[in-house]
ZAMARGU-4260 file (C-alpha; in steps of 0.2 Angstrom, whole numbers, plus 5000, padded with zeros to 4 digits):
<rodrens>
0) 5137/4778/5083 | 5139/4796/5082 | 5138/4808/5098 | 5123/4820/5098 | 5135/4836/5100
5) 5143/4829/5084 | 5128/4830/5074 | 5122/4846/5081 | 5140/4852/5076 | 5140/4846/5058
10) 5123/4845/5055 | 5126/4827/5047 | 5111/4816/5049 | 5101/4807/5037 | 5085/4811/5027
15) 5068/4814/5033 | 5057/4812/5018 | 5040/4819/5020 | 5026/4806/5012 | 5017/4815/4995
20) 5008/4796/4988 | 4991/4807/4993 | 4996/4823/4985 | 5000/4810/4969 | 4985/4800/4970
25) 4975/4818/4969 | 4986/4826/4955 | 4984/4806/4946 | 4965/4809/4945 | 4965/4826/4939
30) 4979/4825/4926 | 4970/4842/4918 | 4964/4854/4929 | 4949/4869/4923 | 4945/4884/4930
35) 4930/4886/4947 | 4918/4895/4939 | 4900/4898/4947 | 4904/4885/4959 | 4909/4872/4946
40) 4925/4866/4937 | 4925/4871/4919 | 4935/4869/4905 | 4943/4885/4897 | 4934/4891/4885
45) 4948/4893/4870 | 4966/4893/4879 | 4969/4877/4882 | 4979/4872/4895 | 5000/4875/4900
50) 5009/4863/4912 | 5014/4867/4930 | 5031/4857/4935 | 5040/4854/4952 | 5054/4865/4954
55) 5065/4852/4964 | 5065/4838/4952 | 5055/4845/4935 | 5043/4834/4935 | 5026/4838/4927
60) 5013/4838/4941 | 4996/4843/4931 | 4990/4854/4917 | 4981/4868/4921 | 4967/4879/4911
65) 4974/4896/4903 | 4962/4910/4904 | 4955/4919/4893 | 4942/4934/4889 | 4929/4921/4888
70) 4932/4913/4905 | 4935/4930/4914 | 4918/4937/4907 | 4911/4922/4913 | 4919/4923/4932
75) 4916/4942/4933 | 4898/4937/4928 | 4895/4923/4940 | 4903/4935/4955 | 4891/4948/4949
80) 4876/4938/4951 | 4880/4931/4968 | 4884/4946/4976 | 4868/4955/4979 | 4863/4938/4990
85) 4880/4936/4997 | 4879/4954/5003 | 4860/4954/5011 | 4865/4937/5023 | 4869/4943/5040
90) 4888/4944/5043 | 4884/4930/5057 | 4881/4919/5040 | 4895/4925/5032 | 4904/4920/5047
95) 4897/4902/5048 | 4906/4902/5031 | 4921/4908/5036 | 4923/4895/5049 | 4917/4883/5039
100) 4935/4885/5026 | 4945/4890/5042 | 4939/4869/5048 | 4940/4860/5033 | 4957/4868/5030
105) 4963/4863/5048 | 4959/4846/5044 | 4968/4846/5029 | 4983/4854/5033 | 4997/4843/5028
110) 4988/4839/5012 | 4989/4857/5007 | 5008/4860/5016 | 5014/4844/5004 | 5005/4851/4989
115) 5011/4868/4992 | 5028/4862/4993 | 5030/4850/4979 | 5022/4866/4967 | 5032/4880/4974
120) 5048/4871/4982 | 5050/4880/4998 | 5055/4865/5012 | 5042/4857/5020 | 5044/4864/5037
125) 5039/4883/5032 | 5024/4876/5023 | 5018/4866/5035 | 5022/4875/5050 | 5021/4894/5046
130) 5009/4893/5030 | 4996/4885/5032 | 4996/4888/5051 | 4994/4906/5045 | 4979/4901/5030
135) 4970/4895/5045 | 4971/4909/5055 | 4967/4920/5042 | 4949/4912/5039 | 4946/4910/5059
140) 4951/4930/5060 | 4940/4936/5047 | 4925/4926/5052 | 4926/4937/5067 | 4926/4950/5059
145) 4911/4946/5047 | 4901/4943/5067 | 4906/4963/5068 | 4906/4971/5053 | 4889/4980/5054
150) 4893/4987/5071 | 4913/4991/5070 | 4911/4998/5052 | 4894/5008/5052 | 4888/5020/5036
155) 4901/5006/5025 | 4897/4994/5014 | 4905/4980/5003 | 4916/4989/4987 | 4907/4974/4975
160) 4917/4962/4963 | 4935/4961/4969 | 4948/4954/4956 | 4963/4949/4966 | 4980/4941/4959
165) 4992/4932/4969 | 5008/4929/4969 | 5018/4912/4968 | 5030/4914/4984 | 5015/4911/4994
170) 5002/4903/4986 | 4989/4898/4998 | 4993/4912/5010 | 4991/4927/4999 | 4975/4918/4996
175) 4970/4918/5011 | 4977/4935/5014 | 4964/4941/5000 | 4950/4929/4999 | 4947/4930/5019
180) 4942/4947/5021 | 4935/4951/5004 | 4922/4938/5009 | 4920/4944/5027 | 4915/4962/5021
185) 4903/4955/5010 | 4913/4955/4993 | 4913/4940/4980 | 4929/4937/4971 | 4937/4932/4955
190) 4956/4927/4961 | 4970/4922/4947 | 4983/4913/4955 | 5000/4914/4949 | 5006/4904/4933
195) 5018/4893/4943 | 5009/4889/4957 | 4991/4886/4953 | 4986/4870/4962 | 4983/4875/4980
200) 4971/4886/4973 | 4960/4873/4964 | 4962/4863/4978 | 4955/4875/4990 | 4941/4878/4977
205) 4935/4861/4982 | 4933/4866/4999 | 4922/4880/4995 | 4911/4867/4988 | 4913/4855/5003
210) 4908/4871/5015 | 4892/4875/5002 | 4899/4893/4998 | 4888/4901/4988 | 4890/4898/4969
215) 4899/4913/4963 | 4906/4919/4977 | 4922/4913/4975 | 4929/4909/4959 | 4945/4905/4950
220) 4953/4907/4935 | 4969/4901/4933 | 4983/4907/4919 | 4997/4919/4915 | 5000/4939/4914
225) 4987/4940/4899 | 4973/4932/4911 | 4977/4945/4926 | 4977/4958/4911 | 4960/4953/4906
230) 4955/4953/4925 | 4962/4971/4928 | 4952/4978/4913 | 4937/4971/4915 | 4922/4983/4917
235) 4913/4973/4929 | 4928/4971/4943 | 4927/4985/4957 | 4943/4980/4966 | 4959/4976/4962
240) 4970/4968/4975 | 4987/4963/4967 | 5001/4955/4977 | 5017/4957/4966 | 5032/4964/4957
245) 5032/4985/4957 | 5035/4984/4937 | 5017/4974/4936 | 5011/4989/4950 | 5015/5002/4938
250) 5005/4993/4923 | 4990/4989/4934 | 4989/5009/4942 | 4990/5014/4923 | 4976/5003/4917
255) 4964/5007/4931 | 4966/5025/4932 | 4950/5034/4930 | 4940/5018/4929 | 4934/5020/4948
260) 4941/5005/4953 | 4946/5004/4972 | 4968/4998/4973 | 4976/4991/4983 | 4995/4986/4979
265) 5007/4977/4989 | 5024/4974/4978 | 5043/4974/4980 | 5055/4977/4994 | 5072/4979/5000
270) 5070/4977/5016 | 5085/4984/5029 | 5090/4972/5042 | 5099/4984/5054 | 5110/4977/5069
275) 5118/4989/5081 | 5134/4985/5093 | 5123/4982/5108 | 5113/4968/5098 | 5112/4951/5104
280) 5124/4943/5090 | 5121/4926/5091 | 5101/4929/5088 | 5102/4943/5076 | 5112/4929/5065
285) 5098/4917/5067 | 5083/4933/5063 | 5094/4933/5046 | 5093/4915/5043 | 5075/4918/5046
290) 5073/4932/5036 | 5083/4934/5019 | 5086/4911/5018 | 5066/4909/5022 | 5058/4902/5006
295) 5073/4905/4997 | 5075/4922/4999 | 5058/4924/4987 | 5050/4934/5000 | 5045/4953/4997
300) 5050/4958/5014 | 5066/4949/5017 | 5079/4958/5026 | 5091/4957/5010 | 5100/4973/5015
305) 5109/4969/5033 | 5117/4985/5041 | 5130/4984/5054 | 5136/4992/5067 | 5158/4995/5063
310) 5162/4990/5080 | 5152/4972/5078 | 5154/4970/5060 | 5167/4958/5057 | 5163/4948/5074
315) 5144/4947/5065 | 5148/4943/5048 | 5161/4929/5053 | 5147/4921/5062 | 5135/4921/5047
320) 5149/4914/5036 | 5149/4901/5048 | 5130/4899/5050 | 5129/4898/5031 | 5141/4880/5031
325) 5126/4873/5040 | 5113/4877/5029 | 5106/4861/5022 | 5100/4864/5004 | 5092/4849/4994
330) 5074/4841/4993 | 5060/4853/5000 | 5050/4835/5005 | 5063/4834/5015 | 5060/4838/5034
335) 5080/4843/5036 | 5080/4854/5022 | 5083/4871/5027 | 5082/4878/5010 | 5072/4874/4995
340) 5072/4876/4976 | 5071/4892/4966 | 5052/4892/4959 | 5056/4892/4940 | 5071/4893/4930
345) 5065/4913/4924 | 5067/4917/4943 | 5084/4906/4944 | 5091/4916/4930 | 5088/4932/4937
350) 5094/4928/4954 | 5112/4922/4943 | 5112/4937/4931 | 5110/4950/4948 | 5122/4944/4955
355) 5134/4942/4941 | 5134/4962/4939 | 5135/4963/4957 | 5152/4954/4955 | 5156/4966/4940
360) 5155/4980/4951 | 5165/4974/4963 | 5156/4965/4975 | 5164/4949/4985 | 5152/4932/4988
365) 5152/4922/5001 | 5144/4906/4995 | 5138/4889/5004 | 5153/4877/5000 | 5141/4860/5000
370) 5136/4854/4982 | 5118/4858/4976 | 5107/4843/4974 | 5111/4839/4953 | 5094/4840/4948
375) 5081/4854/4949 | 5082/4874/4952 | 5093/4879/4966 | 5104/4892/4971 | 5116/4892/4987
380) 5114/4905/5001 | 5125/4919/4998 | 5133/4934/5007 | 5139/4948/4999 | 5151/4961/5006
385) 5160/4976/4997 | 5145/4984/4992 | 5141/5004/4991 | 5123/5009/4995 | 5120/5014/4978
390) 5126/4997/4969 | 5115/4985/4960 | 5113/4972/4971 | 5110/4986/4986 | 5096/4993/4976
395) 5088/4979/4966 | 5075/4968/4974 | 5085/4951/4970 | 5071/4939/4976 | 5081/4925/4982
400) 5092/4919/4995 | 5106/4934/4993 | 5111/4947/5005 | 5120/4963/5005 | 5132/4969/5019
405) 5135/4985/5023 | 5143/4993/5040 | 5138/5009/5047 | 5145/5021/5062 | 5131/5030/5069
410) 5110/5028/5072 | 5107/5044/5061 | 5118/5036/5048 | 5110/5017/5050 | 5092/5027/5046
415) 5099/5035/5030 | 5107/5020/5023 | 5090/5010/5027 | 5077/5023/5018 | 5091/5026/5005
420) 5080/5015/4996 | 5064/5019/4982 | 5054/5003/4992 | 5047/5004/5009 | 5039/4988/5014
425) 5047/4981/5031 | 5062/4982/5041 | 5071/4973/5056 | 5079/4981/5070 | 5092/4972/5082
430) 5096/4981/5097 | 5094/4976/5118 | 5091/4995/5120 | 5074/4998/5120 | 5075/5017/5116
435) 5087/5014/5098 | 5076/5002/5093 | 5058/5013/5095 | 5066/5027/5088 | 5075/5019/5074
440) 5059/5010/5071 | 5049/5027/5071 | 5060/5035/5059 | 5063/5021/5046 | 5051/5023/5031
445) 5042/5005/5032 | 5025/4999/5035 | 5031/4986/5044 | 5046/4984/5058 | 5053/4969/5068
450) 5062/4972/5083 | 5074/4958/5087 | 5062/4949/5074 | 5060/4947/5056 | 5046/4940/5046
455) 5032/4939/5058 | 5014/4938/5051 | 4999/4937/5059 | 4979/4939/5053 | 4975/4951/5068
460) 4990/4963/5061 | 4991/4973/5045 | 5004/4972/5031 | 5009/4983/5018 | 5022/4993/5012
465) 5025/5014/5010 | 5033/5022/4994 | 5036/5011/4978 | 5030/4995/4987 | 5014/5000/4986
470) 4997/5004/4996 | 4983/5000/5005 | 4983/4985/5021 | 4982/4966/5021 | 4975/4961/5038
475) 4971/4969/5053 | 4959/4982/5052 | 4966/4992/5043 | 4965/4976/5027 | 4947/4975/5032
480) 4945/4993/5028 | 4953/4990/5012 | 4938/4980/5007 | 4922/4994/5011 | 4917/5011/5005
485) 4907/5022/5015 | 4890/5022/5010 | 4883/5032/4997 | 4870/5046/5003 | 4853/5040/4993
490) 4851/5057/4987 | 4868/5062/4981 | 4872/5079/4976 | 4873/5087/4959 | 4887/5094/4950
495) 4887/5110/4948 | 4888/5120/4934 | 4901/5132/4933 | 4905/5147/4923 | 4923/5144/4911
500) 4939/5152/4914 | 4952/5160/4900 | 4966/5157/4908 | 4975/5168/4892 | 4987/5180/4894
505) 4977/5194/4888 | 4974/5209/4895 | 4958/5209/4906 | 4942/5218/4906 | 4941/5237/4917
510) 4940/5227/4936 | 4928/5235/4947 | 4927/5249/4959 | 4940/5260/4949 | 4946/5276/4958
515) 4939/5292/4944 | 4953/5301/4948 | 4968/5288/4946 | 4971/5271/4945 | 4967/5261/4960
520) 4983/5249/4967 | 4987/5231/4958 | 4983/5220/4971 | 4986/5203/4960 | 4984/5190/4971
525) 5002/5178/4970 | 5008/5160/4974 | 5009/5155/4994 | 5026/5144/4993 | 5036/5142/5009
530) 5025/5153/5019 | 5028/5168/5007 | 5019/5176/4993 | 5028/5173/4977 | 5024/5178/4960
535) 5022/5165/4947 | 5037/5158/4937 | 5024/5160/4923 | 5026/5176/4922 | 5009/5179/4919
540) 4990/5181/4927 | 4973/5175/4922 | 4956/5186/4926 | 4943/5180/4940 | 4925/5183/4936
545) 4911/5188/4949 | 4895/5181/4947 | 4890/5193/4935 | 4904/5189/4924 | 4914/5204/4928
550) 4932/5206/4933 | 4933/5204/4949 | 4953/5201/4950 | 4969/5193/4944 | 4979/5178/4951
555) 4992/5171/4946 | 4997/5154/4934 | 5007/5143/4941 | 5017/5132/4931 | 5028/5116/4932
560) 5042/5127/4942 | 5030/5135/4954 | 5026/5117/4957 | 5042/5110/4962 | 5045/5123/4974
565) 5030/5120/4982 | 5034/5104/4984 | 5052/5108/4987 | 5046/5119/5002 | 5033/5108/5009
570) 5049/5092/5012 | 5058/5106/5019 | 5045/5108/5033 | 5046/5090/5038 | 5045/5095/5058
575) 5027/5099/5055 | 5025/5078/5059 | 5035/5078/5075 | 5026/5094/5080 | 5014/5085/5095
580) 4997/5082/5091 | 4991/5093/5105 | 5000/5110/5097 | 4995/5105/5081 | 4977/5105/5087
585) 4981/5124/5094 | 4986/5129/5078 | 4971/5122/5071 | 4959/5130/5084 | 4968/5147/5079
590) 4965/5147/5065 | 4948/5144/5067 | 4945/5159/5077 | 4956/5169/5064 | 4943/5163/5050
595) 4929/5168/5063 | 4936/5185/5066 | 4938/5190/5047 | 4922/5178/5044 | 4911/5195/5034
600) 4926/5198/5023 | 4925/5180/5016 | 4907/5181/5015 | 4908/5196/5005 | 4922/5187/4995
605) 4910/5171/4991 | 4893/5180/4988 | 4903/5191/4977 | 4912/5175/4967 | 4899/5164/4969
610) 4880/5169/4965 | 4878/5184/4975 | 4868/5176/4989 | 4876/5182/5006 | 4865/5172/5017
615) 4873/5156/5008 | 4889/5165/5010 | 4888/5166/5029 | 4881/5148/5031 | 4897/5143/5021
620) 4912/5152/5031 | 4901/5147/5048 | 4904/5128/5043 | 4923/5131/5037 | 4924/5138/5055
625) 4916/5121/5064 | 4924/5111/5050 | 4944/5116/5056 | 4938/5115/5075 | 4932/5100/5071
630) 4948/5091/5064 | 4959/5103/5078 | 4948/5090/5090 | 4953/5074/5080 | 4970/5080/5080
635) 4976/5073/5095 | 4961/5060/5094 | 4966/5048/5080 | 4975/5034/5089 | 4982/5019/5083
640) 4979/5003/5090 | 4988/4986/5099 | 4983/4971/5089 | 4980/4955/5097 | 4993/4945/5087
645) 4995/4927/5093 | 5013/4927/5097 | 5021/4936/5112 | 5022/4954/5105 | 5014/4970/5107
650) 5012/4975/5090 | 5009/4993/5087 | 4998/4999/5072 | 5003/5018/5072 | 4993/5031/5062
655) 5008/5039/5053 | 5008/5054/5041 | 5012/5051/5023 | 5023/5068/5021 | 5020/5078/5007
660) 5001/5077/5001 | 4998/5085/4983 | 4976/5092/4984 | 4967/5097/4970 | 4951/5108/4975
665) 4933/5105/4969 | 4925/5119/4961 | 4909/5120/4973 | 4910/5128/4989 | 4927/5134/4986
670) 4931/5138/5006 | 4922/5125/5015 | 4929/5112/5003 | 4946/5119/5005 | 4946/5119/5023
675) 4938/5101/5023 | 4952/5094/5013 | 4968/5105/5022 | 4963/5101/5038 | 4963/5083/5040
680) 4979/5082/5029 | 4988/5097/5041 | 4980/5089/5057 | 4988/5071/5054 | 5004/5080/5052
685) 5005/5079/5034 | 5011/5096/5022 | 5001/5102/5007 | 5002/5108/4989 | 4985/5114/4986
690) 4978/5118/4969 | 4960/5129/4974 | 4946/5128/4962 | 4952/5138/4945 | 4933/5146/4947
695) 4938/5156/4965 | 4956/5155/4967 | 4953/5172/4975 | 4943/5161/4993 | 4958/5152/4994
700) 4970/5168/4991 | 4963/5177/5004 | 4965/5163/5015 | 4984/5165/5016 | 4983/5179/5025
705) 4975/5170/5041 | 4989/5156/5036 | 5002/5170/5041 | 4995/5175/5058 | 4988/5157/5064
710) 5006/5151/5069 | 5006/5139/5054 | 5024/5133/5050 | 5028/5141/5033 | 5028/5125/5021
715) 5014/5118/5028 | 5000/5124/5016 | 5008/5129/4999 | 4995/5136/4988 | 4998/5136/4968
720) 4984/5144/4958 | 4982/5141/4938 | 4975/5126/4927 | 4971/5114/4937 | 4972/5099/4925
725) 4990/5103/4920 | 4997/5107/4938 | 4987/5091/4944 | 4997/5081/4932 | 5014/5089/4935
730) 5011/5086/4954 | 5005/5067/4949 | 5022/5064/4942 | 5032/5072/4954 | 5041/5060/4964
735) 5042/5068/4982 | 5024/5070/4982 | 5017/5056/4995 | 4999/5055/4991 | 4986/5062/4980
740) 4969/5068/4984 | 4959/5075/4967 | 4942/5080/4970 | 4941/5091/4954 | 4924/5090/4944
745) 4934/5089/4928 | 4939/5071/4918 | 4957/5075/4926 | 4955/5060/4938 | 4960/5048/4927
750) 4975/5058/4921 | 4983/5061/4939 | 4980/5040/4942 | 4990/5036/4926 | 5003/5051/4930
755) 5005/5044/4949 | 5012/5027/4944 | 5031/5035/4943 | 5033/5032/4961 | 5015/5023/4966
760) 5006/5036/4975 | 4989/5033/4983 | 4975/5043/4974 | 4958/5047/4982 | 4948/5052/4967
765) 4933/5056/4972 | 4920/5049/4962 | 4903/5061/4965 | 4901/5079/4971 | 4902/5083/4990
770) 4888/5092/4999 | 4904/5101/5009 | 4895/5109/5019 | 4884/5092/5027 | 4894/5086/5040
775) 4888/5070/5036 | 4899/5070/5019 | 4910/5084/5021 | 4919/5076/5034 | 4923/5060/5045
780) 4935/5049/5049 | 4936/5044/5029 | 4948/5060/5028 | 4958/5055/5042 | 4963/5038/5037
785) 4966/5046/5019 | 4978/5055/5030 | 4987/5042/5037 | 4997/5027/5031 | 4999/5012/5045
790) 5015/5007/5051 | 5015/4991/5062 | 5028/4989/5074 | 5029/4971/5082 | 5040/4973/5101
795) 5043/4957/5108 | 5041/4954/5127 | 5046/4941/5139 | 5059/4928/5139
</rodrens>
């Protein structure tokens, strides 16, 4: 009999298969699955069925309905009909349903774990010990939120009917991430599971019936990408929540542009795994295993880019190669298996083609030496060296068990390499020096950072990315907020009818106040870029008229190059994000003081331009002063959180600025609307490029004189006047603009949202006019929430 030490050295031990007779019996009783619509199983209206196979064996598991337009119509209609009664329930009543679902899932954990492994190909240890317990945790956690939502989110209401599309890598867990908060907030759901892995969602539908969930609250329509597109495009869907590839995320952004749908996207990643020279290398090796070879590397936040400090690179790579040889690839139902099957032939071919492309570029591949199973879809754990930061394997998301290793010398170089990606989903930092680790965490462009850990998740902590990894969060307080919207005022403000603007370069009519004996000096307002007045690149100006229709002055007609210069100036002013919140508050207070000192000038300007009402203009100036002071007060008080996660971590939810925010101002209330948008953005540490009202731009150009005298650093606020729709589209297309606030009253929101798909910047396109002088509508936490993105940093403690 072999000794235990020999077994541990060789990992040569016998199989430990998980029984799946219960699953086979369940599938045998349901050889064909329909949809789940209005609380009942429904045959497909016209789409027929498609096959679902076990990726580890190729065996047919079931035939599943292909969703059509008629199926989506029926599911959305059921969700819409169920919405009002579901919202009318108390939070406690909704919590009871979520609690019932959690209990039912908990009682059937083994059933769902085995089903998930057979459907997806992941090792049973992962589905049993990670996926399903987290599913249960999400329903318990959000049952609690349902109880508290009325007190914790006052003046908010549910979004409505939520269309949810989940991926194949965590089929049931992604369902829980989306369904649980949606129901807790009072929404109803139409969910489309992934084509490759629909079975656990259909089994969940049976639990919904068992829990007595009201009909229509949860609806499940299966199918391929065409079915998902029908759900995205349906006019009665109020929110789309999508987890999947960045490419599909772009298509969804374009499809929802101008529809008013709320959108949440959790997309791809190319996450860095940074190992400093003082790290515990053995622990880091195990972290790599948990990060890139977990779920066969089919994880959006997998640490697929290993960045190692040169001093320890050879040692770490040697340890990794040795550890790779101990990994067991094989039957996912074997409890001794470390790496299971790839989900489908399409994904396996993508992994192979990318690795071959890397080899063609000179990459060196180190792969597990043991033979792979003869049947099924498998790819060996792979370590790639000899690559540069711009190589295909270092930039493209492989979504497979492939780790790319590079070295760095200094901490600054590590951060630069880590941020050298269009993605920004997650990162892992390994160092025994807490100062090094936290400094790196703060500088990484990622929505989640794990310190001396990898792939930690919990329902209490938000998950989501920066940049092309999408926007919005799932989990935690921030994730629940994405399923709510501010409650609209009962008496909505009416759109202001404004005069048209002539942007032509024709000579202007005579301007008022001409001196009889000599022409007056020209005071054409310039653009404001980088803290300086700048002539427009176009060389043209346009005429602004007063409330009587007489010419009141001229302003520059900005163009694409002016926008480029303004964005460049804003990005150069990045030091503003590092200024303490206290100091940002003092700058804003100074700005309010200077505006108050010139209140009469702004009153006269507004009255002359808008309607001649000096009293109303004075009230607007007073409101603007108060609005700036309001956000000065918030600058050092919009705090983050320490999430109460189950594991032994201090999980910090940090509110971070986006960077450069583009703002298109409305035409009503030209001063107070301008400061209501600019002040919260810069209070949170952002820089802004503002397109002021094209009807009343002289109010904004007067304002930059205040910026010059209020210690606002150059580049923090940049003002480009001109045609709003043209300038807004250019800003939306700009890859260095991180977010966009569009408050124009025209139909330009659709163009802005479609153009933003390039770098997938979040767009806040306000759907209705705002009473800007009203504190209830023109200020508040919603503006601060839109000015920040949450970074969750997991800091372990204890032994």
